[in-house]
ChimeraX commands (.cxc) that place a marker at each C-alpha (Angstrom):
marker #1 position -1.67,-13.27,9.91 radius 0.5
marker #1 position -5.27,-12.15,9.53 radius 0.5
marker #1 position -5.21,-9.87,6.31 radius 0.5
marker #1 position -8.53,-9.32,6.76 radius 0.5
marker #1 position -7.65,-7.40,9.70 radius 0.5
marker #1 position -5.19,-5.78,8.55 radius 0.5
marker #1 position -6.99,-4.11,5.24 radius 0.5
marker #1 position -9.98,-3.64,7.07 radius 0.5
marker #1 position -7.84,-0.54,9.20 radius 0.5
marker #1 position -7.07,0.80,6.20 radius 0.5
marker #1 position -10.51,1.85,5.98 radius 0.5
marker #1 position -11.81,2.13,9.47 radius 0.5
marker #1 position -9.44,4.38,10.35 radius 0.5
marker #1 position -10.39,3.40,14.03 radius 0.5
marker #1 position -8.39,0.51,14.58 radius 0.5
marker #1 position -5.03,0.31,16.88 radius 0.5
marker #1 position -1.48,-0.05,15.17 radius 0.5
marker #1 position -0.36,-2.25,17.34 radius 0.5
marker #1 position -1.71,-5.34,15.60 radius 0.5
marker #1 position -0.37,-8.53,17.13 radius 0.5
marker #1 position 1.74,-10.10,14.56 radius 0.5
marker #1 position 1.77,-13.34,16.93 radius 0.5
marker #1 position -1.90,-14.25,15.79 radius 0.5
marker #1 position -1.21,-15.59,13.24 radius 0.5
marker #1 position -4.15,-17.53,11.75 radius 0.5
marker #1 position -2.58,-19.59,9.37 radius 0.5
marker #1 position -5.21,-18.56,6.79 radius 0.5
marker #1 position -3.57,-19.09,3.04 radius 0.5
marker #1 position -6.87,-17.70,1.64 radius 0.5
marker #1 position -5.96,-15.13,-0.54 radius 0.5
marker #1 position -9.45,-13.17,-0.31 radius 0.5
marker #1 position -10.37,-11.14,3.04 radius 0.5
marker #1 position -13.97,-12.22,4.32 radius 0.5
marker #1 position -15.71,-9.05,5.68 radius 0.5
marker #1 position -12.86,-7.75,6.58 radius 0.5
marker #1 position -11.15,-6.67,3.53 radius 0.5
marker #1 position -11.17,-3.46,1.66 radius 0.5
marker #1 position -14.51,-1.95,0.62 radius 0.5
marker #1 position -14.67,-1.19,-3.08 radius 0.5
marker #1 position -17.25,1.53,-3.09 radius 0.5
marker #1 position -15.76,3.61,-0.50 radius 0.5
marker #1 position -12.51,3.40,-1.66 radius 0.5
marker #1 position -13.78,4.35,-5.43 radius 0.5
marker #1 position -15.67,6.99,-3.63 radius 0.5
marker #1 position -12.98,8.24,-1.65 radius 0.5
marker #1 position -10.78,7.54,-4.36 radius 0.5
marker #1 position -13.20,9.97,-7.31 radius 0.5
marker #1 position -13.37,12.15,-4.11 radius 0.5
marker #1 position -9.54,12.92,-3.89 radius 0.5
marker #1 position -8.41,12.63,-7.28 radius 0.5
marker #1 position -11.56,15.24,-8.53 radius 0.5
marker #1 position -10.07,17.89,-6.06 radius 0.5
marker #1 position -6.68,17.40,-6.98 radius 0.5
marker #1 position -7.86,17.51,-10.53 radius 0.5
marker #1 position -7.34,15.60,-13.51 radius 0.5
marker #1 position -4.68,16.92,-15.24 radius 0.5
marker #1 position -1.36,15.73,-13.13 radius 0.5
marker #1 position -1.00,19.69,-12.15 radius 0.5
marker #1 position 1.06,18.82,-9.41 radius 0.5
marker #1 position -0.54,21.27,-7.14 radius 0.5
marker #1 position -0.44,18.89,-4.28 radius 0.5
marker #1 position 0.82,21.47,-0.96 radius 0.5
marker #1 position 4.51,20.74,-0.79 radius 0.5
marker #1 position 5.08,17.31,-2.77 radius 0.5
marker #1 position 5.02,18.66,-6.24 radius 0.5
marker #1 position 6.69,15.82,-7.85 radius 0.5
marker #1 position 5.04,13.42,-10.51 radius 0.5
marker #1 position 6.20,11.21,-13.16 radius 0.5
marker #1 position 4.28,10.93,-16.39 radius 0.5
marker #1 position 4.67,7.37,-16.53 radius 0.5
marker #1 position 0.79,5.95,-17.35 radius 0.5
marker #1 position -0.58,9.26,-15.60 radius 0.5
marker #1 position 1.25,8.52,-12.58 radius 0.5
marker #1 position 1.09,11.33,-10.17 radius 0.5
marker #1 position 3.32,11.43,-6.43 radius 0.5
marker #1 position 1.33,14.05,-4.77 radius 0.5
marker #1 position -2.09,12.43,-6.00 radius 0.5
marker #1 position -1.05,8.47,-5.03 radius 0.5
marker #1 position 0.83,10.35,-1.79 radius 0.5
marker #1 position -2.38,12.04,-0.88 radius 0.5
marker #1 position -4.77,8.90,-1.49 radius 0.5
marker #1 position -2.73,6.71,0.66 radius 0.5
marker #1 position -2.93,8.89,3.45 radius 0.5
marker #1 position -6.98,9.07,3.34 radius 0.5
marker #1 position -6.52,5.36,2.89 radius 0.5
marker #1 position -4.51,5.47,6.47 radius 0.5
marker #1 position -7.14,7.97,7.87 radius 0.5
marker #1 position -6.62,8.41,11.68 radius 0.5
marker #1 position -6.19,5.15,12.82 radius 0.5
marker #1 position -1.85,5.20,12.96 radius 0.5
marker #1 position 0.47,7.28,14.85 radius 0.5
marker #1 position 1.31,10.10,12.76 radius 0.5
marker #1 position -1.32,12.80,11.24 radius 0.5
marker #1 position -2.45,12.86,7.41 radius 0.5
marker #1 position 0.23,15.32,6.75 radius 0.5
marker #1 position 3.11,13.16,8.27 radius 0.5
marker #1 position 1.94,10.33,6.53 radius 0.5
marker #1 position 1.84,12.20,3.20 radius 0.5
marker #1 position 5.41,13.55,3.20 radius 0.5
marker #1 position 6.35,10.02,4.29 radius 0.5
marker #1 position 4.54,8.69,1.19 radius 0.5
marker #1 position 5.79,10.96,-0.91 radius 0.5
marker #1 position 8.96,10.50,0.03 radius 0.5
marker #1 position 9.12,6.67,-0.62 radius 0.5
marker #1 position 7.66,7.02,-3.75 radius 0.5
marker #1 position 10.20,9.56,-4.79 radius 0.5
marker #1 position 12.15,6.65,-3.85 radius 0.5
marker #1 position 10.46,4.40,-6.16 radius 0.5
marker #1 position 10.51,5.96,-8.75 radius 0.5
marker #1 position 13.47,8.38,-8.93 radius 0.5
marker #1 position 17.37,7.34,-9.77 radius 0.5
marker #1 position 18.54,6.57,-6.61 radius 0.5
marker #1 position 18.78,3.13,-7.75 radius 0.5
marker #1 position 16.24,1.18,-5.68 radius 0.5
marker #1 position 14.67,-1.93,-7.01 radius 0.5
marker #1 position 13.62,-3.79,-3.89 radius 0.5
marker #1 position 9.89,-4.22,-5.75 radius 0.5
marker #1 position 11.21,-4.29,-9.45 radius 0.5
marker #1 position 9.86,-8.02,-9.35 radius 0.5
marker #1 position 7.73,-10.30,-11.76 radius 0.5
marker #1 position 4.21,-11.55,-10.82 radius 0.5
marker #1 position 5.03,-15.06,-9.29 radius 0.5
marker #1 position 7.87,-13.53,-6.73 radius 0.5
marker #1 position 5.74,-10.95,-5.57 radius 0.5
marker #1 position 3.29,-13.53,-5.31 radius 0.5
marker #1 position 5.94,-15.57,-3.74 radius 0.5
marker #1 position 6.37,-12.80,-0.60 radius 0.5
marker #1 position 2.84,-12.78,-0.06 radius 0.5
marker #1 position 2.73,-16.47,0.83 radius 0.5
marker #1 position 5.95,-16.23,3.17 radius 0.5
marker #1 position 4.00,-13.44,5.01 radius 0.5
marker #1 position 0.61,-15.41,4.49 radius 0.5
marker #1 position 2.49,-18.61,6.06 radius 0.5
marker #1 position 2.03,-18.28,9.43 radius 0.5
marker #1 position 5.48,-17.04,10.31 radius 0.5
marker #1 position 6.52,-14.68,12.69 radius 0.5
marker #1 position 5.81,-11.33,10.77 radius 0.5
marker #1 position 9.16,-10.16,12.77 radius 0.5
marker #1 position 11.27,-11.50,11.38 radius 0.5
marker #1 position 10.35,-10.38,7.45 radius 0.5
marker #1 position 12.55,-7.78,5.67 radius 0.5
marker #1 position 11.11,-4.72,3.58 radius 0.5
marker #1 position 11.26,-6.27,0.35 radius 0.5
marker #1 position 8.75,-9.25,1.58 radius 0.5
marker #1 position 6.42,-7.11,3.87 radius 0.5
marker #1 position 6.39,-4.33,0.72 radius 0.5
marker #1 position 5.51,-6.66,-2.16 radius 0.5
marker #1 position 3.52,-9.19,0.07 radius 0.5
marker #1 position 1.33,-5.86,0.60 radius 0.5
marker #1 position 1.27,-5.06,-2.99 radius 0.5
marker #1 position 0.13,-8.53,-3.69 radius 0.5
marker #1 position -2.91,-8.06,-1.15 radius 0.5
marker #1 position -4.06,-4.61,-2.85 radius 0.5
marker #1 position -3.72,-5.99,-6.36 radius 0.5
marker #1 position -5.83,-8.75,-5.52 radius 0.5
marker #1 position -8.69,-6.58,-3.93 radius 0.5
marker #1 position -8.04,-4.08,-7.04 radius 0.5
marker #1 position -9.39,-6.66,-9.40 radius 0.5
marker #1 position -11.72,-7.98,-6.74 radius 0.5
marker #1 position -13.67,-4.98,-6.85 radius 0.5
marker #1 position -13.36,-4.20,-10.53 radius 0.5
marker #1 position -11.00,-1.39,-10.65 radius 0.5
marker #1 position -8.51,-3.14,-12.52 radius 0.5
marker #1 position -10.83,-3.09,-15.25 radius 0.5
marker #1 position -10.96,1.08,-15.06 radius 0.5
marker #1 position -8.76,1.81,-12.09 radius 0.5
marker #1 position -5.86,4.27,-12.39 radius 0.5
marker #1 position -2.49,3.46,-11.38 radius 0.5
marker #1 position -2.61,5.79,-8.77 radius 0.5
marker #1 position -5.31,4.03,-6.61 radius 0.5
marker #1 position -3.72,0.73,-6.85 radius 0.5
marker #1 position -0.04,2.33,-5.88 radius 0.5
marker #1 position -1.82,4.15,-2.82 radius 0.5
marker #1 position -3.75,0.99,-2.02 radius 0.5
marker #1 position -0.61,-0.83,-1.58 radius 0.5
marker #1 position 1.34,1.97,0.38 radius 0.5
marker #1 position -1.38,1.77,2.98 radius 0.5
marker #1 position -1.43,-1.97,3.57 radius 0.5
marker #1 position 2.20,-1.74,3.29 radius 0.5
marker #1 position 2.43,0.79,6.42 radius 0.5
marker #1 position -0.21,-1.23,8.29 radius 0.5
marker #1 position 1.65,-4.42,7.69 radius 0.5
marker #1 position 4.62,-2.45,8.69 radius 0.5
marker #1 position 3.43,-0.94,11.73 radius 0.5
marker #1 position 2.32,-4.87,13.01 radius 0.5
marker #1 position 6.06,-5.97,11.93 radius 0.5
marker #1 position 7.40,-2.92,14.38 radius 0.5
marker #1 position 5.28,-3.22,17.18 radius 0.5
marker #1 position 6.74,-6.50,17.27 radius 0.5
marker #1 position 10.02,-6.17,17.27 radius 0.5
marker #1 position 10.83,-6.10,13.47 radius 0.5
marker #1 position 13.55,-3.70,12.49 radius 0.5
marker #1 position 12.49,-3.07,8.11 radius 0.5
marker #1 position 13.03,-0.18,7.20 radius 0.5
marker #1 position 9.81,2.11,6.95 radius 0.5
marker #1 position 10.90,4.13,3.53 radius 0.5
marker #1 position 11.89,1.01,1.90 radius 0.5
marker #1 position 9.15,-1.49,3.03 radius 0.5
marker #1 position 6.66,1.43,1.37 radius 0.5
marker #1 position 8.77,2.15,-2.00 radius 0.5
marker #1 position 9.00,-1.40,-2.48 radius 0.5
marker #1 position 5.33,-2.19,-2.19 radius 0.5
marker #1 position 4.81,0.76,-4.57 radius 0.5
marker #1 position 6.90,-0.30,-7.02 radius 0.5
marker #1 position 5.94,-3.76,-7.02 radius 0.5
marker #1 position 2.11,-2.20,-7.54 radius 0.5
marker #1 position 3.59,-0.88,-10.56 radius 0.5
marker #1 position 4.46,-3.92,-11.99 radius 0.5
marker #1 position 1.53,-5.24,-11.67 radius 0.5
marker #1 position -0.63,-2.79,-12.63 radius 0.5
marker #1 position 1.47,-2.73,-15.52 radius 0.5
marker #1 position 1.05,-6.98,-16.29 radius 0.5
marker #1 position -3.15,-6.91,-15.83 radius 0.5
marker link #1:1,2 radius 0.2
marker link #1:2,3 radius 0.2
marker link #1:3,4 radius 0.2
marker link #1:4,5 radius 0.2
marker link #1:5,6 radius 0.2
marker link #1:6,7 radius 0.2
marker link #1:7,8 radius 0.2
marker link #1:8,9 radius 0.2
marker link #1:9,10 radius 0.2
marker link #1:10,11 radius 0.2
marker link #1:11,12 radius 0.2
marker link #1:12,13 radius 0.2
marker link #1:13,14 radius 0.2
marker link #1:14,15 radius 0.2
marker link #1:15,16 radius 0.2
marker link #1:16,17 radius 0.2
marker link #1:17,18 radius 0.2
marker link #1:18,19 radius 0.2
marker link #1:19,20 radius 0.2
marker link #1:20,21 radius 0.2
marker link #1:21,22 radius 0.2
marker link #1:22,23 radius 0.2
marker link #1:23,24 radius 0.2
marker link #1:24,25 radius 0.2
marker link #1:25,26 radius 0.2
marker link #1:26,27 radius 0.2
marker link #1:27,28 radius 0.2
marker link #1:28,29 radius 0.2
marker link #1:29,30 radius 0.2
marker link #1:30,31 radius 0.2
marker link #1:31,32 radius 0.2
marker link #1:32,33 radius 0.2
marker link #1:33,34 radius 0.2
marker link #1:34,35 radius 0.2
marker link #1:35,36 radius 0.2
marker link #1:36,37 radius 0.2
marker link #1:37,38 radius 0.2
marker link #1:38,39 radius 0.2
marker link #1:39,40 radius 0.2
marker link #1:40,41 radius 0.2
marker link #1:41,42 radius 0.2
marker link #1:42,43 radius 0.2
marker link #1:43,44 radius 0.2
marker link #1:44,45 radius 0.2
marker link #1:45,46 radius 0.2
marker link #1:46,47 radius 0.2
marker link #1:47,48 radius 0.2
marker link #1:48,49 radius 0.2
marker link #1:49,50 radius 0.2
marker link #1:50,51 radius 0.2
marker link #1:51,52 radius 0.2
marker link #1:52,53 radius 0.2
marker link #1:53,54 radius 0.2
marker link #1:54,55 radius 0.2
marker link #1:55,56 radius 0.2
marker link #1:56,57 radius 0.2
marker link #1:57,58 radius 0.2
marker link #1:58,59 radius 0.2
marker link #1:59,60 radius 0.2
marker link #1:60,61 radius 0.2
marker link #1:61,62 radius 0.2
marker link #1:62,63 radius 0.2
marker link #1:63,64 radius 0.2
marker link #1:64,65 radius 0.2
marker link #1:65,66 radius 0.2
marker link #1:66,67 radius 0.2
marker link #1:67,68 radius 0.2
marker link #1:68,69 radius 0.2
marker link #1:69,70 radius 0.2
marker link #1:70,71 radius 0.2
marker link #1:71,72 radius 0.2
marker link #1:72,73 radius 0.2
marker link #1:73,74 radius 0.2
marker link #1:74,75 radius 0.2
marker link #1:75,76 radius 0.2
marker link #1:76,77 radius 0.2
marker link #1:77,78 radius 0.2
marker link #1:78,79 radius 0.2
marker link #1:79,80 radius 0.2
marker link #1:80,81 radius 0.2
marker link #1:81,82 radius 0.2
marker link #1:82,83 radius 0.2
marker link #1:83,84 radius 0.2
marker link #1:84,85 radius 0.2
marker link #1:85,86 radius 0.2
marker link #1:86,87 radius 0.2
marker link #1:87,88 radius 0.2
marker link #1:88,89 radius 0.2
marker link #1:89,90 radius 0.2
marker link #1:90,91 radius 0.2
marker link #1:91,92 radius 0.2
marker link #1:92,93 radius 0.2
marker link #1:93,94 radius 0.2
marker link #1:94,95 radius 0.2
marker link #1:95,96 radius 0.2
marker link #1:96,97 radius 0.2
marker link #1:97,98 radius 0.2
marker link #1:98,99 radius 0.2
marker link #1:99,100 radius 0.2
marker link #1:100,101 radius 0.2
marker link #1:101,102 radius 0.2
marker link #1:102,103 radius 0.2
marker link #1:103,104 radius 0.2
marker link #1:104,105 radius 0.2
marker link #1:105,106 radius 0.2
marker link #1:106,107 radius 0.2
marker link #1:107,108 radius 0.2
marker link #1:108,109 radius 0.2
marker link #1:109,110 radius 0.2
marker link #1:110,111 radius 0.2
marker link #1:111,112 radius 0.2
marker link #1:112,113 radius 0.2
marker link #1:113,114 radius 0.2
marker link #1:114,115 radius 0.2
marker link #1:115,116 radius 0.2
marker link #1:116,117 radius 0.2
marker link #1:117,118 radius 0.2
marker link #1:118,119 radius 0.2
marker link #1:119,120 radius 0.2
marker link #1:120,121 radius 0.2
marker link #1:121,122 radius 0.2
marker link #1:122,123 radius 0.2
marker link #1:123,124 radius 0.2
marker link #1:124,125 radius 0.2
marker link #1:125,126 radius 0.2
marker link #1:126,127 radius 0.2
marker link #1:127,128 radius 0.2
marker link #1:128,129 radius 0.2
marker link #1:129,130 radius 0.2
marker link #1:130,131 radius 0.2
marker link #1:131,132 radius 0.2
marker link #1:132,133 radius 0.2
marker link #1:133,134 radius 0.2
marker link #1:134,135 radius 0.2
marker link #1:135,136 radius 0.2
marker link #1:136,137 radius 0.2
marker link #1:137,138 radius 0.2
marker link #1:138,139 radius 0.2
marker link #1:139,140 radius 0.2
marker link #1:140,141 radius 0.2
marker link #1:141,142 radius 0.2
marker link #1:142,143 radius 0.2
marker link #1:143,144 radius 0.2
marker link #1:144,145 radius 0.2
marker link #1:145,146 radius 0.2
marker link #1:146,147 radius 0.2
marker link #1:147,148 radius 0.2
marker link #1:148,149 radius 0.2
marker link #1:149,150 radius 0.2
marker link #1:150,151 radius 0.2
marker link #1:151,152 radius 0.2
marker link #1:152,153 radius 0.2
marker link #1:153,154 radius 0.2
marker link #1:154,155 radius 0.2
marker link #1:155,156 radius 0.2
marker link #1:156,157 radius 0.2
marker link #1:157,158 radius 0.2
marker link #1:158,159 radius 0.2
marker link #1:159,160 radius 0.2
marker link #1:160,161 radius 0.2
marker link #1:161,162 radius 0.2
marker link #1:162,163 radius 0.2
marker link #1:163,164 radius 0.2
marker link #1:164,165 radius 0.2
marker link #1:165,166 radius 0.2
marker link #1:166,167 radius 0.2
marker link #1:167,168 radius 0.2
marker link #1:168,169 radius 0.2
marker link #1:169,170 radius 0.2
marker link #1:170,171 radius 0.2
marker link #1:171,172 radius 0.2
marker link #1:172,173 radius 0.2
marker link #1:173,174 radius 0.2
marker link #1:174,175 radius 0.2
marker link #1:175,176 radius 0.2
marker link #1:176,177 radius 0.2
marker link #1:177,178 radius 0.2
marker link #1:178,179 radius 0.2
marker link #1:179,180 radius 0.2
marker link #1:180,181 radius 0.2
marker link #1:181,182 radius 0.2
marker link #1:182,183 radius 0.2
marker link #1:183,184 radius 0.2
marker link #1:184,185 radius 0.2
marker link #1:185,186 radius 0.2
marker link #1:186,187 radius 0.2
marker link #1:187,188 radius 0.2
marker link #1:188,189 radius 0.2
marker link #1:189,190 radius 0.2
marker link #1:190,191 radius 0.2
marker link #1:191,192 radius 0.2
marker link #1:192,193 radius 0.2
marker link #1:193,194 radius 0.2
marker link #1:194,195 radius 0.2
marker link #1:195,196 radius 0.2
marker link #1:196,197 radius 0.2
marker link #1:197,198 radius 0.2
marker link #1:198,199 radius 0.2
marker link #1:199,200 radius 0.2
marker link #1:200,201 radius 0.2
marker link #1:201,202 radius 0.2
marker link #1:202,203 radius 0.2
marker link #1:203,204 radius 0.2
marker link #1:204,205 radius 0.2
marker link #1:205,206 radius 0.2
marker link #1:206,207 radius 0.2
marker link #1:207,208 radius 0.2
marker link #1:208,209 radius 0.2
marker link #1:209,210 radius 0.2
marker link #1:210,211 radius 0.2
marker link #1:211,212 radius 0.2
marker link #1:212,213 radius 0.2
view
């Protein structure tokens, strides 16, 4: 699995969703070389999106509305930012992605009992290692895909310096964007994981990682 290619697609917006999951490079290096997140672009984009939405968690995010007060986390802001990271590189438009991300965040933070991403740092990292081992992505379940995506995003979040001052909205948005890309590769290779649960798992795991940093 070439994670550099997956990560670069979040910002380029021009990549195809049909990442060939059979093209595993067999690399277990956690750092994306050349094709990873450009943190300066992410910081600029995050500032633009969060600035336009306001810093007061007003909840004025179109139809999203819902928010959580935990650590300043806001469902509408995180969903909008994740949609921006995805850009035009996926099949659905930003509005569809915004709704999808918001629904996943409500699942992750609500009272539904969903807890697939509620794990410790070591367990989340183990999922990343499983995905990066060269095994067929098609056979991975929601929990593994989501936690692996969250761990990838967390590593990039810390490398770029945002881990020292970045907010939870940014990390969760990065994790869900990566999870969407990974889900696309999984689905296009014949996998049957649930999309919303994959995204919700990524969001939950990212929140756990943010709390442990």
